[in-house]
C-alpha positions as CSV (number, residue, x, y, z in Angstrom):
1,X,0.0,0.0,0.0
2,X,1.8,3.1,-1.2
3,X,-0.2,5.3,1.3
4,X,0.3,3.6,4.6
5,X,-2.8,3.0,6.7
6,X,-2.4,2.1,10.4
7,X,-5.0,-0.1,12.0
8,X,-5.7,-1.9,15.2
9,X,-4.7,-4.7,16.3
10,X,-3.9,-8.4,16.8
11,X,-4.9,-10.6,19.7
12,X,-3.7,-14.1,20.7
13,X,-5.1,-16.1,23.5
14,X,-3.9,-19.5,24.6
15,X,-5.3,-21.8,27.3
16,X,-3.3,-24.9,28.2
17,X,-5.7,-27.7,29.2
18,X,-3.1,-30.0,30.6
19,X,-0.4,-29.7,33.3
20,X,2.8,-28.1,32.1
21,X,4.5,-31.5,32.5
22,X,2.3,-32.9,29.7
23,X,3.8,-30.5,27.2
24,X,7.3,-31.1,28.4
25,X,6.9,-34.8,27.9
26,X,5.1,-34.6,24.6
27,X,6.8,-31.6,22.9
28,X,10.1,-31.5,24.7
29,X,9.8,-28.0,26.2
30,X,9.0,-26.7,29.6
31,X,8.1,-23.4,27.9
32,X,5.7,-24.8,25.3
33,X,3.0,-22.1,26.0
34,X,5.4,-19.2,25.9
35,X,7.0,-20.4,22.7
36,X,3.6,-20.8,21.0
37,X,2.6,-17.3,22.2
38,X,5.8,-15.8,20.7
39,X,4.9,-17.4,17.3
40,X,1.2,-16.4,17.5
41,X,2.2,-12.8,18.1
42,X,5.1,-12.7,15.6
43,X,2.8,-14.2,12.9
44,X,0.5,-11.2,13.5
45,X,3.3,-8.7,13.3
46,X,1.6,-7.4,10.2
47,X,-1.3,-6.2,12.4
48,X,0.8,-3.7,14.4
49,X,4.3,-3.0,15.5
50,X,4.0,0.2,17.6
51,X,3.5,-1.8,20.7
52,X,3.1,-5.4,22.1
53,X,2.1,-6.9,25.3
54,X,1.8,-10.3,27.0
55,X,0.0,-11.4,30.2
56,X,-0.2,-14.8,31.9
57,X,-2.2,-16.5,34.7
58,X,-1.0,-19.4,36.7
59,X,-3.7,-21.8,37.9
60,X,-4.3,-23.0,41.4
61,X,-1.5,-20.9,43.0
62,X,-1.7,-20.8,46.9
63,X,-1.9,-17.4,48.6
64,X,1.3,-15.6,48.8
65,X,2.5,-16.6,45.3
66,X,2.3,-14.4,42.3
67,X,-0.1,-15.8,39.8
68,X,-0.5,-12.8,37.3
69,X,2.4,-11.5,35.2
70,X,2.3,-8.8,32.5
71,X,5.0,-7.3,30.3
72,X,4.5,-4.6,27.6
73,X,6.7,-2.7,25.2
74,X,6.5,0.3,23.0
75,X,10.1,-0.1,21.7
76,X,11.0,-0.2,18.0
77,X,10.8,-4.0,18.0
78,X,8.1,-4.5,20.7
79,X,7.4,-8.3,20.3
80,X,11.1,-9.1,20.5
81,X,11.5,-6.8,23.4
82,X,8.6,-8.4,25.3
83,X,10.0,-11.9,24.9
84,X,13.5,-10.8,25.6
85,X,12.3,-9.6,29.0
86,X,10.5,-12.9,29.5
87,X,13.5,-15.0,28.4
88,X,15.9,-13.0,30.6
89,X,13.8,-13.6,33.7
90,X,13.6,-17.3,32.9
91,X,17.3,-17.6,32.1
92,X,18.3,-15.8,35.2
93,X,16.2,-18.2,37.3
94,X,17.7,-21.2,35.5
95,X,21.3,-20.0,35.9
96,X,20.6,-19.8,39.7
97,X,19.1,-23.3,39.7
98,X,20.2,-25.6,36.8
99,X,17.4,-28.2,37.6
100,X,14.6,-25.6,37.5
101,X,13.4,-26.5,33.9
102,X,13.0,-30.1,35.0
103,X,11.0,-29.3,38.2
104,X,8.0,-27.7,36.5
105,X,5.9,-27.1,39.6
106,X,8.8,-25.1,41.1
107,X,9.4,-23.4,37.8
108,X,5.7,-22.3,37.7
109,X,5.7,-21.2,41.3
110,X,8.9,-19.1,41.2
111,X,9.3,-17.7,37.7
112,X,6.9,-15.1,36.2
113,X,5.1,-15.6,32.9
114,X,5.1,-19.4,33.1
115,X,1.4,-20.2,33.4
116,X,-1.5,-22.0,31.7
117,X,-3.5,-19.0,30.5
118,X,-1.9,-16.4,28.2
119,X,-3.0,-13.3,26.3
120,X,-0.9,-11.4,23.8
121,X,-1.5,-8.3,21.8
122,X,0.1,-6.3,19.0
123,X,-1.0,-2.8,18.0
124,X,-0.6,0.3,15.9
125,X,-0.7,3.7,17.6
126,X,-3.8,4.8,15.9
127,X,-4.2,8.0,17.9
128,X,-0.5,8.7,17.8
129,X,-0.4,7.3,21.4
130,X,2.7,5.1,21.4
131,X,3.5,5.4,25.1
132,X,3.6,2.3,27.3
133,X,0.3,3.4,29.0
134,X,-1.5,2.9,25.7
135,X,-0.2,-0.7,25.1
136,X,-2.5,-3.7,25.8
137,X,-3.1,-5.8,27.8
138,X,-4.7,-3.6,30.4
139,X,-4.9,-4.9,34.0
140,X,-7.5,-4.2,36.6
141,X,-6.2,-5.5,39.9
142,X,-7.9,-6.7,43.1
143,X,-7.1,-8.8,46.1
144,X,-10.0,-11.0,45.3
145,X,-8.7,-13.4,42.7
146,X,-11.9,-13.5,40.7
147,X,-12.1,-9.7,40.4
148,X,-8.7,-9.4,38.6
149,X,-9.3,-8.6,35.0
150,X,-6.9,-8.5,32.0
151,X,-8.3,-7.0,28.7
152,X,-6.8,-6.7,25.3
153,X,-8.6,-6.1,22.0
154,X,-8.8,-5.2,18.4
155,X,-11.5,-2.5,18.6
156,X,-12.7,1.0,18.5
157,X,-15.9,2.4,20.1
158,X,-17.7,5.3,18.5
159,X,-19.6,6.4,21.7
160,X,-16.8,6.6,24.2
161,X,-18.2,9.8,25.8
162,X,-21.5,8.2,26.4
163,X,-19.8,5.1,27.9
164,X,-17.7,7.3,30.1
165,X,-20.8,9.1,31.3
166,X,-22.4,5.8,32.2
167,X,-19.5,4.8,34.3
168,X,-19.6,8.1,36.2
169,X,-23.3,7.4,36.8
170,X,-22.4,4.0,38.3
171,X,-20.2,5.9,40.8
172,X,-16.9,5.1,39.1
173,X,-14.0,7.6,38.5
174,X,-12.3,6.4,35.3
175,X,-8.7,7.6,34.9
176,X,-9.2,8.7,31.3
177,X,-11.9,8.9,28.6
178,X,-10.5,6.2,26.3
179,X,-12.5,3.2,24.8
180,X,-10.1,0.6,26.3
181,X,-10.4,2.0,29.8
182,X,-14.2,2.5,29.6
183,X,-14.7,-1.1,28.2
184,X,-12.5,-2.6,30.9
185,X,-14.1,-0.6,33.7
186,X,-17.6,-1.5,32.4
187,X,-16.8,-5.3,32.5
188,X,-15.0,-4.8,35.8
189,X,-18.0,-3.1,37.3
190,X,-20.4,-6.0,36.5
191,X,-17.7,-8.6,37.4
192,X,-17.4,-7.0,40.9
193,X,-21.2,-7.0,41.2
194,X,-21.5,-10.6,40.2
195,X,-18.7,-11.8,42.6
196,X,-20.3,-9.8,45.4
197,X,-23.8,-11.3,44.8
198,X,-22.4,-14.9,44.6
199,X,-20.5,-14.4,47.8
200,X,-23.6,-13.1,49.5
201,X,-25.5,-16.1,48.5
202,X,-22.7,-18.5,49.5
203,X,-22.5,-16.9,52.9
204,X,-26.2,-17.6,53.4
205,X,-25.5,-21.2,52.5
206,X,-22.9,-21.5,55.3
207,X,-19.6,-21.1,53.4
208,X,-16.8,-19.2,55.0
209,X,-14.6,-16.8,52.9
210,X,-11.9,-19.3,52.1
211,X,-14.4,-22.0,51.2
212,X,-16.3,-19.5,49.0
213,X,-13.5,-18.8,46.6
214,X,-13.7,-22.0,44.5
215,X,-17.4,-21.8,44.6
216,X,-17.3,-18.3,43.1
217,X,-15.1,-19.5,40.3
218,X,-17.5,-22.3,39.6
219,X,-20.7,-20.3,39.7
220,X,-19.5,-17.1,37.9
221,X,-21.6,-16.5,34.8
222,X,-19.2,-14.7,32.4
223,X,-21.8,-14.6,29.6
224,X,-24.2,-12.7,31.9
225,X,-21.4,-10.2,32.8
226,X,-20.7,-9.6,29.2
227,X,-24.3,-9.1,28.2
228,X,-24.7,-6.4,30.9
229,X,-21.4,-4.8,30.0
230,X,-21.8,-4.6,26.2
231,X,-25.4,-3.6,25.8
232,X,-24.5,0.1,25.0
233,X,-21.4,-0.5,23.0
234,X,-21.3,0.9,19.5
235,X,-18.3,-0.1,17.4
236,X,-16.3,-2.9,15.9
237,X,-14.5,-5.2,18.3
238,X,-12.9,-8.5,19.1
239,X,-12.2,-8.2,22.9
240,X,-10.3,-10.8,24.9
241,X,-10.3,-11.0,28.6
242,X,-8.7,-13.1,31.4
243,X,-10.1,-13.4,34.9
244,X,-7.7,-13.9,37.8
245,X,-8.9,-17.4,38.7
246,X,-8.5,-18.7,35.1
247,X,-11.7,-18.1,33.1
248,X,-11.3,-16.3,29.8
249,X,-13.5,-14.9,27.0
250,X,-13.3,-13.4,23.5
251,X,-16.2,-11.3,22.4
252,X,-16.9,-10.2,18.8
253,X,-19.2,-7.3,17.8
254,X,-22.7,-8.1,16.4
255,X,-21.8,-7.0,12.9
256,X,-18.6,-9.1,12.8
257,X,-16.6,-6.0,11.8
258,X,-13.4,-7.1,13.5
259,X,-12.1,-10.7,12.9
260,X,-11.5,-13.6,15.4
261,X,-10.8,-17.3,14.9
262,X,-10.5,-20.1,17.3
263,X,-9.4,-23.7,17.6
264,X,-9.9,-26.2,20.4
265,X,-8.8,-29.8,21.1
266,X,-8.0,-31.9,24.2
267,X,-4.8,-29.9,24.8
268,X,-5.4,-26.3,24.0
269,X,-7.9,-23.5,23.3
270,X,-6.4,-20.8,21.0
271,X,-7.9,-17.6,19.6
272,X,-6.2,-15.2,17.1
273,X,-7.2,-12.4,14.8
274,X,-6.3,-14.5,11.7
275,X,-6.9,-18.1,10.7
276,X,-3.5,-18.9,9.1
277,X,-1.7,-17.9,12.2
278,X,-3.4,-20.7,14.1
279,X,-2.9,-23.1,11.1
280,X,0.8,-22.4,11.0
281,X,1.6,-22.3,14.7
282,X,-0.3,-25.5,15.6
283,X,-0.2,-27.3,12.2
284,X,-3.9,-27.8,12.0
285,X,-6.2,-28.1,8.9
286,X,-8.0,-25.0,7.6
287,X,-11.5,-26.4,8.3
288,X,-10.8,-27.3,11.9
289,X,-10.4,-23.6,12.7
290,X,-13.7,-21.8,13.3
291,X,-14.7,-18.2,13.0
292,X,-16.1,-16.7,16.1
293,X,-19.7,-15.8,15.2
294,X,-20.8,-12.1,15.3
295,X,-22.3,-11.2,18.7
296,X,-20.9,-14.3,20.3
297,X,-18.3,-14.9,22.9
298,X,-16.1,-18.0,23.3
299,X,-16.0,-18.5,27.0
300,X,-13.5,-20.9,28.5
301,X,-13.6,-22.0,32.2
302,X,-10.4,-22.7,34.1
303,X,-11.0,-26.5,33.7
304,X,-10.7,-26.0,29.9
305,X,-14.3,-26.4,28.8
306,X,-15.2,-23.9,26.1
307,X,-18.6,-22.9,24.9
308,X,-20.0,-20.3,22.5
309,X,-22.6,-17.9,24.0
310,X,-24.7,-15.4,22.1
311,X,-24.1,-12.1,24.0
312,X,-25.7,-9.7,21.6
313,X,-28.2,-10.5,18.8
314,X,-26.2,-10.7,15.5
315,X,-26.8,-7.9,13.0
316,X,-26.3,-8.0,9.3
317,X,-22.8,-9.3,8.7
318,X,-20.5,-6.4,7.8
319,X,-17.0,-7.9,8.3
320,X,-14.3,-5.5,7.3
321,X,-13.4,-5.9,3.6
322,X,-10.0,-4.2,4.2
323,X,-9.0,-7.3,6.1
324,X,-9.3,-9.2,2.8
325,X,-7.8,-6.5,0.6
326,X,-4.8,-5.7,2.7
327,X,-4.6,-6.2,6.5
328,X,-4.7,-9.9,7.0
329,X,-1.9,-12.2,5.9
330,X,-2.3,-13.3,2.3
331,X,-1.4,-16.9,3.2
332,X,-5.0,-17.6,4.2
333,X,-6.4,-19.8,1.5
334,X,-9.6,-17.8,1.1
335,X,-7.9,-14.4,1.2
336,X,-5.4,-15.4,-1.4
337,X,-8.2,-16.5,-3.7
338,X,-10.1,-13.3,-3.1
339,X,-7.2,-11.0,-3.7
340,X,-6.5,-12.7,-7.1
341,X,-10.2,-12.3,-8.0
342,X,-9.9,-8.6,-7.1
343,X,-7.1,-8.2,-9.5
344,X,-8.9,-10.1,-12.2
345,X,-12.0,-7.9,-11.9
346,X,-9.9,-4.9,-12.9
347,X,-8.9,-6.1,-16.3
348,X,-11.8,-4.8,-18.3
349,X,-11.1,-1.2,-17.1
350,X,-7.4,-1.7,-17.7
351,X,-7.9,-3.0,-21.2
352,X,-10.0,0.0,-22.0
353,X,-7.5,2.4,-20.6
354,X,-4.7,1.0,-22.7
355,X,-7.0,0.9,-25.7
356,X,-6.5,-2.8,-26.1
357,X,-2.8,-2.5,-26.8
358,X,-1.4,-5.4,-24.8
359,X,1.6,-5.7,-27.0
360,X,2.9,-2.3,-25.8
361,X,1.9,-2.6,-22.1
362,X,4.1,-3.4,-19.2
363,X,2.5,-4.8,-16.0
364,X,3.9,-4.4,-12.5
365,X,2.9,-3.8,-8.9
366,X,3.7,-1.5,-5.9
367,X,4.1,-2.4,-3.1
368,X,4.8,-6.1,-2.4
369,X,1.5,-6.6,-0.7
370,X,-0.2,-5.9,-4.0
371,X,1.5,-9.0,-5.6
372,X,-1.4,-11.4,-5.2
373,X,-4.0,-9.1,-6.9
374,X,-1.3,-8.5,-9.6
375,X,-1.3,-12.3,-10.2
376,X,-5.1,-12.1,-10.6
377,X,-4.8,-9.2,-13.1
378,X,-2.2,-11.1,-15.2
379,X,-4.4,-14.2,-15.1
380,X,-7.2,-12.2,-16.6
381,X,-4.8,-10.9,-19.3
382,X,-3.8,-14.5,-20.2
383,X,-7.5,-15.5,-20.3
384,X,-8.2,-12.6,-22.6
385,X,-5.4,-13.6,-25.0
386,X,-6.7,-17.2,-25.0
387,X,-10.2,-16.1,-25.8
388,X,-8.9,-13.9,-28.6
389,X,-7.0,-16.9,-30.0
390,X,-10.0,-19.1,-29.9
391,X,-12.1,-16.5,-31.7
392,X,-9.6,-16.6,-34.6
393,X,-10.4,-20.2,-35.2
394,X,-13.5,-20.4,-37.3
395,X,-15.9,-23.3,-37.3
396,X,-15.4,-23.6,-41.1
397,X,-13.1,-22.0,-43.5
398,X,-9.4,-20.9,-43.5
399,X,-7.6,-19.4,-40.5
400,X,-6.1,-15.9,-40.7
401,X,-2.5,-17.1,-40.2
402,X,-1.0,-13.6,-39.7
403,X,-3.5,-12.6,-37.1
404,X,-3.3,-16.1,-35.5
405,X,0.5,-15.9,-35.3
406,X,0.4,-12.4,-33.8
407,X,-2.0,-13.5,-31.0
408,X,-0.2,-16.8,-30.5
409,X,3.1,-15.0,-29.7
410,X,1.4,-12.4,-27.5
411,X,1.9,-12.7,-23.8
412,X,1.7,-10.2,-20.9
413,X,4.9,-8.2,-20.3
414,X,5.6,-8.6,-16.6
415,X,8.4,-6.7,-15.1
416,X,9.7,-5.9,-11.6
417,X,9.6,-2.1,-12.0
418,X,10.1,-0.8,-8.4
419,X,12.1,-2.3,-5.6
420,X,12.0,-0.6,-2.2
421,X,15.3,0.4,-0.7
422,X,14.9,-0.7,2.9
423,X,18.1,0.9,3.9
424,X,17.0,4.4,2.9
425,X,15.4,6.7,5.5
426,X,13.9,10.1,4.9
427,X,15.5,12.0,7.7
428,X,14.9,15.6,6.5
429,X,11.3,16.5,7.4
430,X,10.8,20.2,7.1
431,X,12.2,21.5,3.8
432,X,11.7,20.8,0.1
433,X,14.6,18.4,0.0
434,X,12.4,15.8,1.8
435,X,10.3,15.3,-1.3
436,X,13.4,14.5,-3.4
437,X,14.5,12.0,-0.7
438,X,11.1,10.3,-0.7
439,X,11.3,10.0,-4.4
440,X,14.3,7.7,-4.0
441,X,12.9,5.3,-1.5
442,X,12.3,3.0,-4.5
443,X,14.9,1.8,-7.0
444,X,13.4,1.5,-10.5
445,X,14.4,-0.9,-13.3
446,X,15.6,0.9,-16.4
447,X,15.5,-0.4,-19.9
448,X,12.3,-2.5,-19.8
449,X,9.8,0.3,-20.7
450,X,9.9,1.9,-24.1
451,X,8.5,5.3,-25.1
452,X,5.5,3.7,-26.9
453,X,4.6,1.6,-23.9
454,X,1.8,1.9,-21.4
455,X,2.9,1.1,-17.8
456,X,0.2,-0.5,-15.6
457,X,0.9,-0.5,-11.8
458,X,-1.4,-2.2,-9.4
459,X,-1.7,-1.0,-5.7
460,X,-3.8,-2.2,-2.8
461,X,-5.5,1.1,-2.4
462,X,-5.2,4.8,-2.9
463,X,-6.0,6.9,0.2
464,X,-4.4,10.3,0.3
465,X,-2.5,10.1,-3.0
466,X,0.4,11.9,-1.4
467,X,3.0,9.2,-2.1
468,X,1.8,8.8,-5.6
469,X,2.1,12.5,-6.3
470,X,5.3,13.2,-4.5
471,X,7.2,10.0,-5.2
472,X,5.8,7.1,-7.3
473,X,4.5,8.9,-10.3
474,X,7.6,11.0,-10.6
475,X,9.7,7.9,-10.3
476,X,7.7,5.9,-12.9
477,X,7.8,8.9,-15.3
478,X,11.6,8.7,-15.4
479,X,11.1,5.5,-17.4
480,X,9.5,7.6,-20.1
481,X,6.3,5.5,-20.8
482,X,3.6,6.9,-23.0
483,X,0.9,6.4,-20.3
484,X,1.0,5.4,-16.6
485,X,-2.1,3.5,-15.4
486,X,-2.3,3.2,-11.6
487,X,-4.8,0.6,-10.6
488,X,-6.3,0.2,-7.1
489,X,-7.6,-3.2,-6.0
490,X,-9.8,-1.3,-3.5
491,X,-12.6,1.1,-4.4
492,X,-12.4,4.8,-3.8
493,X,-12.0,5.6,-0.1
494,X,-14.5,8.3,0.6
495,X,-15.4,8.1,4.3
496,X,-13.7,7.8,7.7
497,X,-13.4,4.5,9.4
498,X,-14.2,4.5,13.1
499,X,-13.9,0.8,14.0
500,X,-10.2,0.4,14.3
501,X,-8.5,1.6,11.1
502,X,-6.7,4.9,11.3
503,X,-8.7,6.9,8.7
504,X,-10.3,9.7,10.6
505,X,-10.3,12.9,8.6
506,X,-12.2,13.5,5.4
507,X,-9.8,16.1,4.1
508,X,-7.1,13.4,3.9
509,X,-8.9,11.4,1.3
510,X,-8.1,12.3,-2.3
511,X,-11.5,11.1,-3.4
512,X,-13.1,13.6,-1.1
513,X,-10.9,16.4,-2.4
514,X,-11.6,15.4,-6.0
515,X,-15.3,15.7,-5.3
516,X,-14.8,19.1,-3.8
517,X,-12.9,20.2,-7.0
518,X,-15.7,18.9,-9.2
519,X,-18.2,21.0,-7.2
520,X,-16.0,24.0,-7.7
521,X,-15.8,23.3,-11.5
522,X,-19.7,23.2,-11.5
523,X,-20.1,26.2,-9.3
524,X,-22.0,24.2,-6.7
525,X,-19.3,24.1,-4.0
526,X,-20.7,26.8,-1.6
527,X,-24.3,25.7,-1.7
528,X,-23.5,22.0,-1.3
529,X,-21.0,22.5,1.5
530,X,-23.4,24.8,3.4
531,X,-26.3,22.3,3.0
532,X,-24.3,19.3,4.1
533,X,-22.9,21.3,7.1
534,X,-26.3,22.3,8.3
535,X,-27.6,18.8,8.1
536,X,-24.6,17.3,9.8
537,X,-24.6,19.9,12.6
538,X,-28.4,19.4,13.3
539,X,-27.9,15.6,13.4
540,X,-25.1,15.9,15.9
541,X,-27.0,18.3,18.1
542,X,-30.3,16.3,18.3
543,X,-29.6,13.1,20.3
544,X,-33.1,11.8,19.4
545,X,-32.7,12.2,15.6
546,X,-32.1,9.1,13.5
547,X,-28.5,9.1,12.5
548,X,-28.0,9.6,8.8
549,X,-24.8,10.0,6.7
550,X,-25.3,13.4,5.1
551,X,-21.8,13.5,3.6
552,X,-23.0,11.2,0.8
553,X,-24.6,14.2,-0.8
554,X,-21.1,15.5,-1.8
555,X,-20.5,12.5,-4.0
556,X,-24.1,12.0,-5.3
557,X,-23.8,14.2,-8.5
558,X,-20.7,12.4,-9.8
559,X,-19.9,9.0,-11.2
560,X,-17.0,6.9,-10.1
561,X,-15.3,7.6,-13.4
562,X,-15.7,11.4,-13.0
563,X,-14.0,11.3,-9.6
564,X,-11.2,9.0,-10.8
565,X,-10.5,11.3,-13.7
566,X,-10.3,14.3,-11.4
567,X,-8.0,12.4,-9.1
568,X,-5.7,11.7,-12.1
569,X,-5.6,15.4,-13.0
570,X,-4.8,16.3,-9.4
571,X,-1.9,13.9,-9.2
572,X,-0.3,15.0,-12.5
573,X,1.8,18.1,-12.6
574,X,4.1,19.8,-15.1
575,X,7.1,17.7,-14.2
576,X,5.3,14.5,-15.3
577,X,5.3,13.9,-19.1
578,X,3.3,10.7,-19.3
579,X,-0.5,10.6,-19.5
580,X,-2.0,9.5,-16.2
581,X,-5.0,7.2,-15.6
582,X,-6.3,6.1,-12.2
583,X,-8.6,3.1,-12.0
584,X,-10.4,2.0,-8.9
585,X,-12.2,-1.3,-8.1
586,X,-15.9,-1.3,-8.4
587,X,-17.8,-1.9,-5.1
588,X,-19.9,-4.6,-6.9
589,X,-16.7,-6.4,-7.9
590,X,-15.4,-6.2,-4.3
591,X,-18.6,-7.8,-3.0
592,X,-18.4,-10.5,-5.6
593,X,-14.7,-11.3,-4.7
594,X,-15.3,-11.1,-0.9
595,X,-18.9,-12.2,-0.4
596,X,-18.5,-12.9,3.3
597,X,-16.8,-9.6,4.1
598,X,-19.3,-7.0,3.0
599,X,-18.2,-4.2,5.3
600,X,-17.7,-1.3,2.9
601,X,-18.5,1.9,4.8
602,X,-15.2,3.6,3.9
603,X,-16.2,3.2,0.2
604,X,-20.0,3.5,0.3
605,X,-20.7,5.4,3.5
606,X,-23.1,2.6,4.6
607,X,-22.0,2.3,8.3
608,X,-23.2,-0.8,10.2
609,X,-23.9,1.1,13.4
610,X,-25.5,4.4,14.3
611,X,-22.3,5.7,15.7
612,X,-20.6,5.4,12.3
613,X,-23.0,8.0,10.8
614,X,-22.3,10.3,13.8
615,X,-18.6,10.0,13.2
616,X,-18.8,10.9,9.5
617,X,-21.1,13.8,10.2
618,X,-18.7,15.0,12.9
619,X,-15.8,14.6,10.5
620,X,-17.5,16.9,8.0
621,X,-18.3,19.5,10.7
622,X,-14.6,19.5,11.7
623,X,-13.6,19.9,8.1
624,X,-16.0,22.7,7.4
625,X,-15.1,24.6,10.6
626,X,-11.4,24.2,9.9
627,X,-10.7,21.9,12.9
628,X,-7.9,19.5,12.2
629,X,-9.0,16.9,14.7
630,X,-10.3,13.3,14.9
631,X,-14.0,12.7,14.6
632,X,-13.9,9.9,17.3
């Protein structure tokens, strides 16, 4: 993706159902769980590398022994830093006692992080908050084992201020108005309440305080706690939690916006944000890994029994399509197939742009993550050539040998045009020299493009267009092609995301700016902006008004092709000699390629929750009033 998009986050939960000695005997390692957690987190490095955290719980520890451990890092290589800390603690203990790794009960009792229940998290600093305080997992401590709560998630709530106000009404005093804190404190409130009620009942039944503890663990209804906690949540989320006595949960939002997958057998329960992560780390077949249903929670008791519970009624499925286009690892069998289909769907528009001249067209991709959709595009080119060849063979009569030979020898010209120089860093940030440096982040291949050629470059998506304008188009133009065709495997990004992807400001989207320029060309800018502003403002001020996305009116007068053409003209400047075409994926083609992930609000403005419409309206008000701030 030439325009980088940050997004939240990756989760990994692992419950070991057997004693640690079982894994030592079968797999040869006293640290089986920690090793697997390292792999689960490292395999989700693509989901975030601004911060990482790990937490563990030891089962059945007697009073006086530490049973919860947590380590977090916001260093440059946070996953490595987290596990370096863990390894150093373990190695130090083993150096002091050479037999410690063989005495697993003593290892568990004396060394932190060695436990049966583990939670890991990787994140991007979506709000620019990369300090250690913003890194998951979050910990809510209490001397009652059952009231200890550890939370980590891939989520964003659109109604944080309302959730914060509700906590205040409950008598709490949250330390900050952030969705992670409000979510944890809401769960914590109902957890405290449930434990207190169970204890009160046990006391009436004649149990003393010490006897009550295991009974509380047995009777605690985690599903009920989650239903009470989540009833007012508006957002996309996959939230994982550990309770101090050993229960755990992973809850997914009712629209299935954020992903979560799980696998269970007689040895483990594992949950991760991506299916191939579990496949690879535990070497299990694709069809044995299940997707957590929207609105459901996978709840695992300390004894290892796992059950699905419907926490919130599922809504229309709107799983994030950007997961399929870009965010998730392409090694997932279904995602790989979908990305190829996205590339294939673009061929008719590309063929039109190059006026059918395949002989004088070079195909490539930037960046490497666009490679799979590139394969799909090339597959469509090959299919087209095959069809052309078949059409030259008549049912009866002679073959046009000249035309037949020409098509027979035609094949797509595939070249590696741009290679990123990973050693180069743009260290000058405040003067015009920086743009020149940015333009050299990629090395380009000279001699493969001729002056009569079209150069077709496929990308995952085009968001701001900044990198294209300041760097990539200038770089490609140095090859002196006749025409540069930039192809996006995603549709035009027109609206903010508010469910975990860092796309918060309308004015940063080149599609939005192109629509504004088209209104200026027509003389409709002022009247349209004023009308949209008034509608957005009224919607935000009336809490009882049905939430509607009024920003759609900005795009309504224009076709996709009109906006694409305007984007092309905005990206081209006097220093670029080639003709420029910009082609975007059709939303209908996206839905056809990714039929199970129909979340498309950033393309269509059709938000799956009321809070989404509030966010886009607030984003426009911010833009209109000249406030450069986030809408959520």
